BAKE-640387 format. One record per residue (C-alpha): residue number from 1; residue in three letters; x, y, z. Coordinates in Angstrom, 1 decimal. Example, Ala and Ser with C-alpha at 12.3 -4.5 7.8 and 13.67 -1.06 7.14 Angstrom:
BEGIN
<pt 1,'ALA',<12.3,-4.5,7.8>>,
<pt 2,'SER',<13.7,-1.1,7.1>>,
***
This chain:
BEGIN
<pt 1,'UNK',<0.0,0.0,0.0>>,
<pt 2,'UNK',<2.8,2.4,0.9>>,
<pt 3,'UNK',<4.5,1.8,-2.5>>,
<pt 4,'UNK',<1.3,2.6,-4.3>>,
<pt 5,'UNK',<0.9,5.9,-2.3>>,
<pt 6,'UNK',<4.6,6.8,-3.0>>,
<pt 7,'UNK',<4.3,6.0,-6.8>>,
<pt 8,'UNK',<1.1,8.0,-7.0>>,
<pt 9,'UNK',<2.7,10.9,-5.2>>,
<pt 10,'UNK',<5.7,10.7,-7.4>>,
<pt 11,'UNK',<3.6,10.8,-10.6>>,
<pt 12,'UNK',<1.8,14.0,-9.3>>,
<pt 13,'UNK',<5.0,15.7,-8.7>>,
<pt 14,'UNK',<6.3,14.8,-12.1>>,
<pt 15,'UNK',<3.1,16.1,-13.6>>,
<pt 16,'UNK',<3.4,19.4,-11.9>>,
<pt 17,'UNK',<7.1,19.8,-12.9>>,
<pt 18,'UNK',<6.4,18.8,-16.6>>,
<pt 19,'UNK',<3.6,21.4,-16.7>>,
<pt 20,'UNK',<6.0,24.0,-15.4>>,
<pt 21,'UNK',<8.6,23.0,-18.0>>,
<pt 22,'UNK',<6.0,23.2,-20.8>>,
<pt 23,'UNK',<5.1,26.7,-19.8>>,
<pt 24,'UNK',<8.7,27.8,-20.0>>,
<pt 25,'UNK',<9.5,28.0,-16.2>>,
<pt 26,'UNK',<13.0,27.2,-15.2>>,
<pt 27,'UNK',<12.9,24.5,-12.5>>,
<pt 28,'UNK',<16.6,23.6,-12.0>>,
<pt 29,'UNK',<18.3,24.4,-8.7>>,
<pt 30,'UNK',<20.9,26.7,-10.3>>,
<pt 31,'UNK',<20.9,29.0,-13.2>>,
<pt 32,'UNK',<23.2,28.2,-16.1>>,
<pt 33,'UNK',<26.5,30.1,-16.4>>,
<pt 34,'UNK',<25.8,33.6,-17.8>>,
<pt 35,'UNK',<22.4,33.8,-16.1>>,
<pt 36,'UNK',<20.9,34.4,-12.6>>,
<pt 37,'UNK',<17.4,33.5,-11.4>>,
<pt 38,'UNK',<15.2,36.6,-11.4>>,
<pt 39,'UNK',<14.8,37.7,-7.7>>,
<pt 40,'UNK',<11.1,38.5,-8.5>>,
<pt 41,'UNK',<10.4,35.2,-10.1>>,
<pt 42,'UNK',<12.7,32.2,-9.4>>,
<pt 43,'UNK',<11.5,30.4,-12.5>>,
<pt 44,'UNK',<12.7,33.0,-14.8>>,
<pt 45,'UNK',<16.3,33.7,-16.0>>,
<pt 46,'UNK',<18.0,37.1,-16.4>>,
<pt 47,'UNK',<21.5,37.7,-17.8>>,
<pt 48,'UNK',<24.2,38.0,-15.1>>,
<pt 49,'UNK',<26.1,41.2,-15.7>>,
<pt 50,'UNK',<29.2,39.5,-14.3>>,
<pt 51,'UNK',<29.3,36.3,-16.3>>,
<pt 52,'UNK',<27.2,37.0,-19.5>>,
<pt 53,'UNK',<30.1,38.9,-21.1>>,
<pt 54,'UNK',<32.3,35.7,-20.5>>,
<pt 55,'UNK',<29.7,33.6,-22.4>>,
<pt 56,'UNK',<29.9,36.2,-25.3>>,
<pt 57,'UNK',<33.7,36.0,-25.2>>,
<pt 58,'UNK',<33.7,32.3,-25.5>>,
<pt 59,'UNK',<31.5,32.3,-28.6>>,
<pt 60,'UNK',<33.7,35.1,-30.1>>,
<pt 61,'UNK',<36.9,33.2,-29.4>>,
<pt 62,'UNK',<35.5,30.0,-30.9>>,
<pt 63,'UNK',<34.5,31.8,-34.1>>,
<pt 64,'UNK',<38.0,33.5,-34.2>>,
<pt 65,'UNK',<39.4,30.0,-34.6>>,
<pt 66,'UNK',<40.4,28.9,-31.1>>,
<pt 67,'UNK',<39.6,25.4,-30.0>>,
<pt 68,'UNK',<37.6,24.6,-26.8>>,
<pt 69,'UNK',<40.8,23.6,-25.1>>,
<pt 70,'UNK',<42.6,26.9,-26.1>>,
<pt 71,'UNK',<39.7,29.0,-24.9>>,
<pt 72,'UNK',<39.7,27.2,-21.6>>,
<pt 73,'UNK',<43.4,27.8,-21.2>>,
<pt 74,'UNK',<43.0,31.5,-22.1>>,
<pt 75,'UNK',<40.1,32.0,-19.6>>,
<pt 76,'UNK',<42.1,30.1,-16.8>>,
<pt 77,'UNK',<45.1,32.3,-17.5>>,
<pt 78,'UNK',<43.0,35.4,-17.3>>,
<pt 79,'UNK',<41.8,34.3,-13.9>>,
<pt 80,'UNK',<38.1,34.1,-14.9>>,
<pt 81,'UNK',<36.2,32.0,-12.4>>,
<pt 82,'UNK',<34.8,28.7,-13.7>>,
<pt 83,'UNK',<31.1,28.1,-13.3>>,
<pt 84,'UNK',<31.7,25.8,-10.3>>,
<pt 85,'UNK',<33.8,28.5,-8.7>>,
<pt 86,'UNK',<31.1,31.1,-9.3>>,
<pt 87,'UNK',<28.5,28.9,-7.7>>,
<pt 88,'UNK',<30.7,28.3,-4.7>>,
<pt 89,'UNK',<31.5,32.0,-4.4>>,
<pt 90,'UNK',<27.7,32.9,-4.5>>,
<pt 91,'UNK',<27.0,30.3,-1.7>>,
<pt 92,'UNK',<25.4,27.8,-4.1>>,
<pt 93,'UNK',<27.6,25.0,-2.6>>,
<pt 94,'UNK',<27.6,22.0,-4.9>>,
<pt 95,'UNK',<28.9,19.6,-2.3>>,
<pt 96,'UNK',<31.8,18.6,-4.5>>,
<pt 97,'UNK',<35.2,20.0,-5.4>>,
<pt 98,'UNK',<35.3,23.1,-7.7>>,
<pt 99,'UNK',<37.9,23.3,-10.4>>,
<pt 100,'UNK',<40.0,26.4,-10.9>>,
<pt 101,'UNK',<40.7,25.5,-14.5>>,
<pt 102,'UNK',<38.3,25.8,-17.5>>,
<pt 103,'UNK',<37.9,22.4,-19.2>>,
<pt 104,'UNK',<37.2,21.9,-22.9>>,
<pt 105,'UNK',<34.1,20.0,-21.9>>,
<pt 106,'UNK',<32.7,23.0,-20.0>>,
<pt 107,'UNK',<33.4,25.3,-23.0>>,
<pt 108,'UNK',<31.8,22.8,-25.4>>,
<pt 109,'UNK',<28.6,22.7,-23.2>>,
<pt 110,'UNK',<28.4,26.4,-23.3>>,
<pt 111,'UNK',<28.8,26.5,-27.0>>,
<pt 112,'UNK',<26.1,24.0,-27.6>>,
<pt 113,'UNK',<23.5,25.2,-25.1>>,
<pt 114,'UNK',<20.4,26.8,-26.6>>,
<pt 115,'UNK',<19.6,28.5,-23.3>>,
<pt 116,'UNK',<21.9,31.2,-24.5>>,
<pt 117,'UNK',<19.5,31.9,-27.4>>,
<pt 118,'UNK',<16.7,32.6,-24.9>>,
<pt 119,'UNK',<15.2,29.1,-25.3>>,
<pt 120,'UNK',<14.4,26.8,-22.3>>,
<pt 121,'UNK',<15.4,23.2,-22.9>>,
<pt 122,'UNK',<14.5,20.8,-20.1>>,
<pt 123,'UNK',<13.4,17.3,-19.5>>,
<pt 124,'UNK',<16.5,15.8,-21.1>>,
<pt 125,'UNK',<16.5,12.9,-18.7>>,
<pt 126,'UNK',<14.0,11.0,-16.4>>,
<pt 127,'UNK',<14.3,9.0,-13.3>>,
<pt 128,'UNK',<14.1,5.2,-13.9>>,
<pt 129,'UNK',<12.1,4.6,-10.8>>,
<pt 130,'UNK',<10.7,6.7,-7.8>>,
<pt 131,'UNK',<12.7,4.3,-5.6>>,
<pt 132,'UNK',<16.1,5.0,-7.3>>,
<pt 133,'UNK',<18.3,8.0,-8.0>>,
<pt 134,'UNK',<19.3,6.5,-11.3>>,
<pt 135,'UNK',<18.3,8.5,-14.4>>,
<pt 136,'UNK',<18.4,7.9,-18.2>>,
<pt 137,'UNK',<18.8,10.3,-21.1>>,
<pt 138,'UNK',<15.7,10.8,-23.2>>,
<pt 139,'UNK',<15.9,11.1,-27.0>>,
<pt 140,'UNK',<15.8,14.7,-28.4>>,
<pt 141,'UNK',<12.3,14.4,-29.7>>,
<pt 142,'UNK',<11.1,14.0,-26.1>>,
<pt 143,'UNK',<12.9,17.0,-24.6>>,
<pt 144,'UNK',<10.7,20.0,-23.6>>,
<pt 145,'UNK',<11.8,23.0,-25.6>>,
<pt 146,'UNK',<10.1,26.4,-25.1>>,
<pt 147,'UNK',<11.5,29.3,-27.2>>,
<pt 148,'UNK',<12.0,32.8,-26.2>>,
<pt 149,'UNK',<11.4,32.4,-22.5>>,
<pt 150,'UNK',<14.1,34.8,-21.4>>,
<pt 151,'UNK',<16.6,37.4,-22.8>>,
<pt 152,'UNK',<19.2,35.8,-25.1>>,
<pt 153,'UNK',<22.9,36.4,-24.6>>,
<pt 154,'UNK',<23.9,35.0,-28.0>>,
<pt 155,'UNK',<22.3,35.9,-31.4>>,
<pt 156,'UNK',<20.9,33.2,-33.6>>,
<pt 157,'UNK',<23.4,33.8,-36.4>>,
<pt 158,'UNK',<26.4,33.5,-34.0>>,
<pt 159,'UNK',<24.9,30.3,-32.4>>,
<pt 160,'UNK',<24.4,29.0,-35.9>>,
<pt 161,'UNK',<27.9,29.8,-37.0>>,
<pt 162,'UNK',<29.4,28.1,-34.0>>,
<pt 163,'UNK',<27.2,25.0,-34.6>>,
<pt 164,'UNK',<28.3,24.9,-38.2>>,
<pt 165,'UNK',<32.0,25.3,-37.3>>,
<pt 166,'UNK',<31.8,22.5,-34.8>>,
<pt 167,'UNK',<30.3,20.2,-37.4>>,
<pt 168,'UNK',<33.1,21.2,-39.8>>,
<pt 169,'UNK',<35.7,20.4,-37.1>>,
<pt 170,'UNK',<34.1,17.0,-36.3>>,
<pt 171,'UNK',<34.2,16.0,-40.0>>,
<pt 172,'UNK',<37.8,17.2,-40.4>>,
<pt 173,'UNK',<39.1,14.7,-37.7>>,
***
């Protein structure tokens, strides 16, 4: 009986979260690098004056011909805090070690994330069972995408150019 109640409760919570996602509300615990949660509405993102210029610089450097690794090295040399360092500095303790060096993976994630276009992309994974913490990735066609939910940091043309350049580099390998 308890299992039935817990499963029912889990389904109700999921239903509410999915409804919020479909309406374009941001439901994650932390805002993506370059954004902050709006103090007036925690489900809305606003550009962060401190980190949004770093996101723009990452896109500019990539389009100028630098690799993700080279961009990471440059940002680290400039002493620009990584996303995990920024979270820790803001008291958003992650419960794990933060890195002082930018990784190429972090740069790649920023370059590929449509959130910087002002689009909300959520529901990329789901829990396998309410009893476990394990999750599985969902196919792209099941993701919840709501366009133009917040102010964009990157223009569509720039994002498209970066996507095209990444594809070209992948084919050149």
